[in-house]
C-alpha angles and dihedrals in degrees: 000000000000124000091249091054091049090052092049091050092048092049091047092051090047092052091048091050090048093050091048090049092050091048091054094056122104090234092059092047090049091051093048092047094046103121125241090203128043129178118203133177116232111272095023129107133211124207125211127190122200101154093205120153094233139092124228138187111242118198138170128214091229126048121231100011098097138029129209116207089341096311123108116252122224137163092277090060139205127268110229137165117246090211088081127057118273117223117196117190129189121229104171138015122264141080118287138179121225118196127197117198132181112232085357090284115062114076109240106164138348122202129187111214118200110196112200132183115272111278122208121180138183107241117237127211094148118134110241138186116225122212111186131182118197128222100255121339125301121231107230103164150356130248131194117233123207106216127210090270091055097250120132120231142164105211096178094051092044089052091059100258109150134204110270094030115135112220105216101171137020116195091347094305121118114248115227105162146012091252093052092048090053090050092049091051089049091053092048091051093051091050089058097232138099121274117236110226128199107203133181116220121178092331096315125111114225135178124224134177117218127179114210119228124215109243111233093213102044102024089228127130109244140172100203099248128131107215138185130196102197150338139246132196149127128278142143132269113239107189146347122210108211091193095061103015090237125139136192130206145172097021093229137064122272106239130184110266096227102038102028088223118141112252115243104223121232093170140319147161142221124225136183114277130201119213108223100176145345128239100207119232122235137175109303095006121073116219127231143214110237107212143159130214110254094212121349091196094054101078116193095187146358127247112229102157137033106191139161087268097051139272125313140177143126125315115224092220142003120296123232123205115194093212098046116044091188140024118289130209123262129230119231118224096268091050095060112101136193111256144063121357139144138231131215118219145137122248099163130036109316096316111129116213138185121235131184119244137168124229101219100178138009124207102188100191117090117255133192094247107049092250106138101129139035109222129190124199106231100168108104090205092063094041090052094050102039108011088242128296114012136180111279091038093089109117095034103146119243114219123196125175092348093306133104107245104170148301139275111255114162143020128222104242093213094045114031091186088069134055147137132285136197122231115245091229092067093043090054092048093052091046091053095245090113123040116251118257134207089262106109126212115239114240122240144135116304116254122253107205137107107017130093120213133215104226121217118192 
């Protein structure tokens, strides 16, 4: 190897080492994580820290709507050092663009600021029973049918019906229950022809033709499909919005236990639930709240949506929280910090309690699974009684600095004292309390944690 080549290699290795060193600095990470979209309630401020030894010109496309470090922003801009924290405050609702430029010319960063009206919610923490009816019936399994000639067959599977499909129509008639679906298949079998199915599969509507077979043992016409028309289980209420009457709960989507497909809601209700005992969680085996519905006929709210950030709908009356006599403000995604917090939940009867937790990490972008925070249970009382996060605790609101910041959603199977949480901003957006933004939610498989299902064969 020549001397020139050795020098080139040495310079290349030095540059690589320099780049890696720069990438490992807190300043670089702060720059990369600096958001391109921020949502702020009127009257609130958000602080950003870059700690870079440079000065930039910061301007806004609208005068008087935002302030920077206490001074009003306008199109002409303010020259500020990035070595000190930047505090942006919102003065009036609307969407604004903030530009940062080096030397007033070179684009450095552009941030869209959505300013929304102040939002104050009543925190949840109440144990609830969830009664959910699906749109159509969900295919959860296959069965073999022995026909009158003795041969085994699976007509539904052979017709191309897949697990997780929702059967919406049979023979042009809307399907509303398991019993009705069975009756429609029986009628199709007696008529001697195939039944036309309209099925929904991952958002697409498909048509299938299935010919029922007469079961030799029962004499009934069957298609060899196990179906389910809903789910029921126990979770925790997260928030109630007194301005709109809307609520949010769970923090993650309700998915079918067998197929892991999200349930498309036809209608549903929430009721009061009473926790009768706790099955403690331990490493490798999540725990569970054992609860009963107080009164299935006394609905306290409707279920209108089942989204990746939980269920939502209308409460039938105001919600009372024993720890918060009035509504409290919410924290937008960029306002949630790592550090001490608390959760509200029920571990016995209907008695709500407060427990200390630590927010160990915040991922501020929306995900498909309601996993925006890593939360650790630090309260020894809760660890002693439950082992940590257990099924049925999903939706328990997380409070930090007097503001609602999110909800518990998942448990780490190998460490039940730790789990994930969803940010309240994304729960409010999915529930319709906050307007949707251009920020898209990444697709992915629905979660399968803290919800127990009533199985219908």
